N, C-alpha and C positions, 0 to 999 in steps of 0.2 A: 850720609848714608844712602847704600846700595838703594834701588827700589826693589819690592819682592817683584818675584815671579808671577805675573797674574794669568791665572788658568781658567777660561770657560769648561766646564766640565760636563757630561751626562748625571744626570740626576742619581741614577743606579751605582755611581761611584761613592754615594755618601759613606758606605761604611766602610770605604776603605781607605780613602784618599785623607783623613786624618793622620791617620797613622804612618801613610808616604810621606806626606808632609813634615811630620814628626823626626820619622827619622833621616828624611833627607837635609831636614836644618842641622840636625844634630850632627851629619857629616861633614856638611859643607858651610854652616853657618849663614844660608841663603835665605829670606824669609819667603814665603808662600803666600798669595792673594787669591782664593777660591771662590767662584763662582757656579753653581750649579742651578741645572735645567734640561729642560727636553732638548735633544742632540739638536732636531732641525729647527725648532726655534731659534738657538745657541747659534747655528750656522749660518740663519738669515740676518742676527742680529750684526755677525761678523762681517756679511756681505753689506750689510749698511753703513759698514765704518765701525763698530764700536771697537774698540782698544781693547787686544789679549797679546799674551805670548805665548799659551800652549792652549791648542784646543782639544777635548776627548773627550769621542763617542763613543756611541754603544753601538754604531756600525761602522763599516768601511766607505760608503758613499758617498757621507757628509766630509769629512777630511779629503778626501778625492777629489772632492767637487771643491773644495778649499782649493788644492793642491794646484788641477788643471788651471783652476785663475789666475795661478801666479800670485795667491795673497798666503799660502804658506809652502812647506818645504814637501818632499813627498809623505802620503799618508804611512804610517807603521801599526802594523798588527800587535799588539801588545798584550792582551789577554784574550779568552773566552770565556762563554757562560751557556746557560741554557734555559731554557724557557722549563716551568713546572705549571701545575694548577695548588691555586693555594684555594681552598674550598671548607666550607663547614661543616665539620666533622659528621654532623648528623646525616650530612647527604650520602655518606657512604659510598664517596668517589674511590676508585682505585683505576688502575694502569690499564687491568684486564675489562673493567666497566667503562671506559672513558668515553667511546664511543657513543654507546647508548644511553649515560646519561644526559651529555651535551648536546645529543638529538632532542633529548626530552623538552619540546616548546614550553612546558612550566618552570624551564631553568633559567634563570638570571645568568647572565653570562658576561662577565666584565673584561674591558682590554682596556691598555692605553690607547691613545690616540694616534692612526695612522698617520703617515704625513711630518705631523707635530715631531714625532717619539719613534724613535726606531722601536721600542717595546712594541709600540700598535703595529707598525710594519710586519713584525716578527709573528705576533698573534694569528693576524690576518693570513700570514702565509701559512698558518698550521691547517686554518681554515681553507686555504688552496690546496693543500698537499690532500686532507681528510675527501675534498672534492675529487681530486684526478682518480683516487681508488674507489670512491664511492659517490656517483654520481649524483647532485642534489644534496646531500648531508650538509658539503662544508658552505655551500652556495646557501642555504638553510640557517647554520650557524650565524655566518657572517651576517646575515639579515636581522638576527635578533641581537648580537652584540652592541653591549651598550660602552659607548667609549665613555669612559667615566674620569679619568686621568691624563694630565699629560700633552694636552693642547692648549691652546691660546686662550680658551675662553672655559678651561676645566677651574671650578672652584679650588682654593687653595686648602690643603688639607690641617684638618683640624690639630691645632697645638696640642701637643701631648697626646695624643693618639698613636698607636702603632699602624705597620704598616696594612692590615688588616680591618681597618676601619670600616672601609664601604660593607666588608660582610657582616662584620656586627651591626651598623646601621641600618642593615636590611636592602643598601643599594645592590646589592648582586649576590648569587648563591656562591659561585666561584667567581675567582681571578687568575685570571693567566700572568705570572710574574716570571721574574729573573729568579734562578734558583738563590742567587746570591742574597736576593733580599727575604725570599719565601723560608730559607733555610732559620731563620731569625723566629719563628713561629713555630719549630716543628714540635717545642715541648709543650708549646698550649693546646691542652685537651679541648680547647675550642675550634678548632683548625686542622686539618688535614693538609698536607704536604701531600702532594701525588706527581710523578713522573708521567711526562707526553710519551705516549709508544713512541718506541724510534723512527717508525715511520715516516712518521707525523712531526719530527722534531726539527726545526732549524738551523741551519748554521749561522753562528752569533759570533761573530768577531768583533772586538772594540780596537778603536783607532786612534792614534794621535799624530798630532803634525804639529810644527811648530810655525811660527810665523817667521815668514821670509824676512831677512835683515834683524833678526832675534838676537838677543847677548847673548853669552856663552851661560849664564844661567839658567834661562829654557833651555838649552841645548842640554848643558846638567841636568836637568830634573826629566827631560823625554830618556837621557841614557840610563838615570837612575830606575824608572820602572822597568825597562828592559833589564837590567842587572841582577844578578841571584837574588839580593836583599828584596828588592822591589818586588820580584816576582814570589818570594815565600809572602810578602804582605797581601800580595792580590790572593795568593791560595787560600792565607789562612781566612781572608773576607768572602769566601766561596764561589773566587774565579777558577777557571783553568788556565796555567800556566801557557805560553807561547813555547818554552822551554829555549829560547834563545839565550839564556843564560847558562846555560846547563855545557 
């Protein structure tokens, strides 16, 4: 029996990869083994020698580093995403009052962990973009940011709790989140999903890289991510197509 394709993937793909695996298996009969986690930490595990066939990252930097080291083939952008704010509905956050609310020192801003997780890097990039236009504000936000998830020492999320559990539990008033995750809570009256102003929105590109000398099955899964069917699944999961399949 053929070994499954072993994928190490950014955790924010967790709502897309099950459908991708199912569709890929239906089309090819090839099984996929999936491990999810913060992409920076997964990259470190690969550099330390962990076995894998395909690496999927929420940024391009991590797979490009592996490619430069000769561990993988060239990194390819296969999807895009955007950041948004997942907030307590009663906070009254809107795109228009975004700066005022986040500048309030009483408001607890939750983020992922920079370095370990690209989600944290993107969140801190938002603060840097704010700082460039409003000196002092972005720096103050960054100093107050609570790095609550995505780190090597972050507690595991409680089983059975949705993505907004940190807000419900009172750890934060709002969280910077990928839209592909936050959209699942848009219908919940407890939360507001709010767009970050375009001028402060980082460019978010997801990269995939195949291990050097990997089998045809791994390359087939990479091709499937870039195919019309794979891109449709990603769009359905809240990602933005790269248009490679058009």
